[in-house]
Backbone as CSV, one residue per row, in Angstrom:
resi,resn,N_x,N_y,N_z,CA_x,CA_y,CA_z,C_x,C_y,C_z
1,MET,-172.879,51.924,-49.637,-174.020,51.086,-49.900,-175.290,51.876,-49.616
2,LYS,-176.198,51.922,-50.554,-177.444,52.640,-50.375,-178.544,51.650,-50.018
3,ALA,-179.149,51.875,-48.866,-180.245,51.030,-48.420,-181.571,51.595,-48.918
4,VAL,-182.495,50.702,-49.177,-183.851,51.073,-49.565,-184.758,50.735,-48.391
5,LEU,-185.561,51.705,-47.967,-186.479,51.480,-46.853,-187.864,51.113,-47.351
6,SER,-188.470,50.163,-46.664,-189.873,49.821,-46.897,-190.422,49.263,-45.588
7,GLU,-191.734,49.324,-45.456,-192.333,48.820,-44.221,-192.125,47.313,-44.100
8,VAL,-191.923,46.875,-42.874,-191.763,45.449,-42.597,-193.126,44.775,-42.754
9,ALA,-193.173,43.728,-43.535,-194.406,42.959,-43.719,-194.646,42.081,-42.493
10,PRO,-195.907,41.755,-42.211,-196.198,40.913,-41.036,-195.391,39.616,-41.001
11,ASP,-195.144,38.989,-42.144,-194.397,37.733,-42.157,-192.885,37.937,-41.977
12,GLU,-192.432,39.187,-41.950,-191.006,39.495,-41.767,-190.684,39.973,-40.353
13,ILE,-191.706,40.225,-39.553,-191.490,40.857,-38.250,-190.661,39.978,-37.302
14,LYS,-190.871,38.681,-37.353,-190.109,37.786,-36.470,-188.608,37.894,-36.762
15,GLN,-188.225,37.804,-38.034,-186.807,37.898,-38.404,-186.259,39.291,-38.109
16,PHE,-187.069,40.316,-38.332,-186.707,41.698,-38.027,-186.297,41.818,-36.556
17,LYS,-187.123,41.246,-35.663,-186.833,41.326,-34.228,-185.597,40.499,-33.858
18,VAL,-185.451,39.320,-34.423,-184.281,38.474,-34.148,-182.998,39.189,-34.578
19,ASP,-183.003,39.741,-35.793,-181.818,40.458,-36.295,-181.497,41.663,-35.431
20,MET,-182.531,42.393,-35.010,-182.318,43.574,-34.167,-181.727,43.173,-32.814
21,GLN,-182.281,42.155,-32.194,-181.766,41.698,-30.907,-180.308,41.257,-31.019
22,GLU,-179.993,40.515,-32.061,-178.620,40.047,-32.256,-177.662,41.226,-32.433
23,ALA,-178.073,42.223,-33.207,-177.219,43.392,-33.441,-176.967,44.156,-32.139
24,PHE,-178.013,44.376,-31.357,-177.851,45.090,-30.087,-176.987,44.284,-29.125
25,GLN,-177.212,42.973,-29.052,-176.461,42.112,-28.136,-174.968,42.124,-28.470
26,LYS,-174.664,41.885,-29.736,-173.254,41.816,-30.143,-172.558,43.159,-30.024
27,SER,-173.259,44.232,-30.300,-172.656,45.564,-30.168,-172.339,45.866,-28.710
28,PHE,-173.256,45.542,-27.819,-173.030,45.743,-26.389,-171.838,44.909,-25.924
29,GLU,-171.825,43.638,-26.289,-170.772,42.735,-25.835,-169.416,43.086,-26.422
30,ALA,-169.382,43.689,-27.590,-168.107,44.120,-28.183,-167.453,45.205,-27.342
31,VAL,-168.264,45.988,-26.667,-167.736,47.078,-25.833,-167.572,46.640,-24.378
32,TYR,-168.580,45.952,-23.823,-168.609,45.676,-22.385,-168.312,44.231,-22.011
33,GLY,-168.153,43.374,-22.982,-167.873,41.976,-22.701,-169.129,41.126,-22.671
34,LYS,-168.904,39.835,-22.679,-169.990,38.852,-22.716,-170.900,39.020,-21.508
35,THR,-172.198,38.865,-21.763,-173.178,38.938,-20.688,-174.287,37.928,-20.939
36,GLU,-174.877,37.462,-19.884,-176.036,36.567,-19.994,-177.322,37.377,-20.104
37,GLU,-177.242,38.656,-19.776,-178.410,39.534,-19.848,-178.802,39.778,-21.303
38,VAL,-180.081,39.783,-21.575,-180.572,40.115,-22.917,-180.640,41.639,-22.980
39,ILE,-179.856,42.223,-23.867,-179.725,43.678,-23.947,-180.978,44.343,-24.492
40,LEU,-181.625,43.742,-25.451,-182.860,44.289,-25.998,-183.925,43.195,-25.981
41,PRO,-184.633,43.085,-24.850,-185.668,42.049,-24.759,-186.776,42.263,-25.797
42,GLU,-187.369,41.176,-26.221,-188.437,41.252,-27.219,-189.577,42.135,-26.737
43,LYS,-189.850,42.136,-25.437,-190.934,42.974,-24.914,-190.660,44.454,-25.161
44,ASP,-189.391,44.861,-25.142,-189.049,46.255,-25.429,-189.284,46.596,-26.898
45,ILE,-188.947,45.667,-27.774,-189.207,45.875,-29.202,-190.718,45.943,-29.429
46,ASP,-191.452,45.012,-28.807,-192.909,44.998,-28.962,-193.531,46.293,-28.449
47,GLN,-193.023,46.796,-27.340,-193.542,48.059,-26.789,-193.342,49.186,-27.801
48,SER,-192.184,49.230,-28.414,-191.908,50.242,-29.431,-192.843,50.079,-30.620
49,LEU,-193.006,48.839,-31.084,-193.855,48.564,-32.247,-195.324,48.890,-31.983
50,LYS,-195.743,48.791,-30.721,-197.144,49.054,-30.367,-197.411,50.520,-30.041
51,SER,-196.382,51.345,-30.038,-196.565,52.772,-29.766,-197.469,53.385,-30.829
52,LYS,-198.275,54.349,-30.416,-199.151,55.032,-31.363,-198.294,55.710,-32.435
53,GLY,-198.564,55.394,-33.692,-197.834,55.983,-34.808,-196.566,55.245,-35.192
54,ALA,-196.276,54.117,-34.528,-195.040,53.378,-34.823,-195.095,52.719,-36.195
55,VAL,-193.973,52.812,-36.895,-193.821,52.151,-38.189,-192.465,51.441,-38.176
56,ALA,-192.476,50.160,-38.524,-191.236,49.388,-38.629,-190.797,49.394,-40.083
57,TYR,-189.560,49.829,-40.296,-188.989,49.854,-41.642,-187.836,48.868,-41.730
58,LYS,-187.817,48.115,-42.809,-186.659,47.275,-43.088,-185.798,48.022,-44.093
59,ALA,-184.516,47.802,-43.993,-183.573,48.363,-44.954,-183.049,47.196,-45.771
60,THR,-183.108,47.350,-47.086,-182.622,46.285,-47.960,-181.573,46.825,-48.924
61,VAL,-180.654,45.957,-49.263,-179.679,46.219,-50.314,-179.748,44.992,-51.213
62,ASP,-180.007,45.206,-52.473,-180.181,44.099,-53.427,-181.233,43.095,-52.933
63,ASN,-182.321,43.613,-52.391,-183.456,42.820,-51.895,-183.126,41.915,-50.712
64,VAL,-182.032,42.201,-50.004,-181.666,41.451,-48.805,-181.776,42.396,-47.613
65,MET,-182.503,41.953,-46.544,-182.647,42.792,-45.367,-181.300,42.940,-44.666
66,VAL,-180.860,44.196,-44.500,-179.553,44.490,-43.907,-179.670,45.290,-42.611
67,GLY,-180.885,45.631,-42.223,-181.092,46.405,-41.005,-182.503,46.937,-40.985
68,GLY,-182.709,47.885,-40.087,-184.047,48.454,-40.014,-184.168,49.471,-38.912
69,ALA,-185.380,49.957,-38.758,-185.649,50.986,-37.765,-187.120,50.970,-37.378
70,VAL,-187.388,51.463,-36.183,-188.757,51.712,-35.753,-188.851,53.212,-35.523
71,VAL,-189.774,53.831,-36.237,-189.981,55.271,-36.164,-191.397,55.506,-35.665
72,VAL,-191.544,56.441,-34.732,-192.862,56.807,-34.242,-193.219,58.147,-34.876
73,ILE,-194.314,58.135,-35.627,-194.715,59.287,-36.421,-195.977,59.913,-35.842
74,ASP,-195.923,61.204,-35.584,-197.093,61.953,-35.138,-197.554,62.796,-36.318
75,GLU,-198.574,62.307,-36.999,-199.067,62.974,-38.207,-199.514,64.406,-37.929
76,LYS,-200.060,64.636,-36.745,-200.594,65.955,-36.424,-199.498,66.983,-36.174
77,THR,-198.569,66.668,-35.300,-197.537,67.645,-34.918,-196.272,67.535,-35.763
78,GLN,-196.075,66.392,-36.407,-194.853,66.097,-37.148,-193.626,66.079,-36.231
79,HIS,-193.836,65.924,-34.939,-192.737,65.736,-33.992,-192.526,64.233,-33.876
80,ASN,-191.726,63.710,-34.750,-191.488,62.283,-34.867,-190.206,61.903,-34.145
81,HIS,-190.084,60.623,-33.811,-188.824,60.195,-33.204,-188.456,58.776,-33.613
82,LEU,-187.176,58.559,-33.539,-186.592,57.269,-33.870,-186.491,56.461,-32.584
83,ASP,-187.173,55.325,-32.537,-187.104,54.471,-31.353,-185.903,53.532,-31.423
84,LEU,-185.750,52.857,-32.547,-184.701,51.850,-32.688,-184.138,51.891,-34.102
85,LEU,-182.854,51.640,-34.212,-182.202,51.525,-35.519,-181.096,50.497,-35.366
86,TYR,-180.993,49.593,-36.331,-179.934,48.581,-36.260,-179.418,48.247,-37.648
87,VAL,-178.209,47.738,-37.665,-177.602,47.160,-38.864,-177.331,45.698,-38.527
88,LYS,-177.693,44.834,-39.419,-177.548,43.397,-39.209,-176.088,43.029,-38.911
89,CYS,-175.908,42.080,-38.016,-174.568,41.628,-37.642,-173.805,41.107,-38.851
90,GLY,-172.526,41.448,-38.869,-171.640,40.968,-39.920,-171.516,41.907,-41.104
91,ILE,-172.334,42.956,-41.144,-172.241,43.885,-42.273,-172.130,45.341,-41.813
92,GLN,-171.707,45.538,-40.571,-171.491,46.889,-40.078,-170.263,47.503,-40.744
93,SER,-170.123,48.806,-40.561,-168.969,49.571,-41.065,-168.899,49.604,-42.590
94,LYS,-170.072,49.565,-43.224,-170.124,49.659,-44.686,-171.018,50.817,-45.124
95,GLY,-171.387,51.667,-44.159,-172.226,52.818,-44.476,-173.715,52.532,-44.464
96,ILE,-174.112,51.338,-44.052,-175.528,50.979,-44.066,-176.309,51.776,-43.030
97,GLY,-175.779,51.907,-41.826,-176.460,52.686,-40.786,-176.675,54.120,-41.225
98,PHE,-175.655,54.712,-41.808,-175.767,56.079,-42.320,-176.801,56.146,-43.440
99,SER,-176.815,55.153,-44.297,-177.777,55.108,-45.390,-179.208,54.991,-44.852
100,ILE,-179.404,54.162,-43.825,-180.731,54.042,-43.207,-181.154,55.403,-42.653
101,TRP,-180.260,56.035,-41.911,-180.545,57.351,-41.329,-180.901,58.353,-42.425
102,THR,-180.131,58.390,-43.481,-180.365,59.320,-44.586,-181.722,59.085,-45.234
103,GLU,-182.086,57.825,-45.427,-183.374,57.508,-46.031,-184.532,57.885,-45.117
104,ILE,-184.357,57.709,-43.816,-185.392,58.124,-42.862,-185.561,59.641,-42.930
105,GLU,-184.460,60.369,-42.919,-184.531,61.834,-43.010,-185.224,62.278,-44.299
106,ARG,-184.948,61.593,-45.387,-185.536,61.952,-46.668,-187.039,61.676,-46.681
107,ALA,-187.442,60.590,-46.073,-188.820,60.127,-46.175,-189.771,60.708,-45.128
108,ILE,-189.237,61.093,-43.970,-190.085,61.468,-42.846,-189.637,62.813,-42.286
109,PRO,-190.583,63.710,-41.998,-190.198,64.966,-41.349,-189.431,64.673,-40.061
110,ILE,-188.338,65.375,-39.866,-187.413,64.996,-38.804,-187.126,66.124,-37.816
111,ILE,-188.146,66.841,-37.440,-187.976,67.931,-36.495,-187.265,67.442,-35.235
112,ILE,-187.729,66.358,-34.673,-187.172,65.837,-33.421,-185.889,65.054,-33.668
113,PHE,-185.760,64.375,-34.810,-184.584,63.556,-35.062,-183.293,64.348,-34.876
114,HIS,-183.216,65.532,-35.449,-181.981,66.295,-35.342,-181.651,66.648,-33.904
115,LYS,-182.652,66.983,-33.122,-182.416,67.329,-31.713,-181.865,66.122,-30.963
116,ILE,-182.433,64.947,-31.207,-181.956,63.738,-30.549,-180.547,63.409,-31.005
117,PHE,-180.326,63.388,-32.288,-179.036,63.011,-32.845,-177.921,63.964,-32.387
118,LEU,-178.213,65.248,-32.388,-177.189,66.216,-32.019,-176.888,66.216,-30.531
119,SER,-177.812,65.701,-29.722,-177.580,65.701,-28.281,-176.794,64.478,-27.812
120,LEU,-176.570,63.520,-28.676,-175.845,62.299,-28.275,-174.384,62.539,-28.073
């Protein structure tokens, strides 16, 4: 599945954050079990979104939001980094995460991305 990236519109940001929180929560609980703790609090997403140079991208397939990412772009140095990336719950394991990553690499200089990704 090939995802198309575009910036999240102001009227989409609420759903973007809800979908991201749900994806992080369910992924954590699938590995570590049920928890009452919120794994990705909204304040953490907001902090990322308010970072200097932050851009929120939604990923769509057939005009349906299937995931997204927050990328912090430094226009001057081009040392950019990926803050958050998620695939919407219920549609994982279909290549969407890889497609999002590929589109980010294609669209944005990724000097730092490779260092982060390879160190995981």
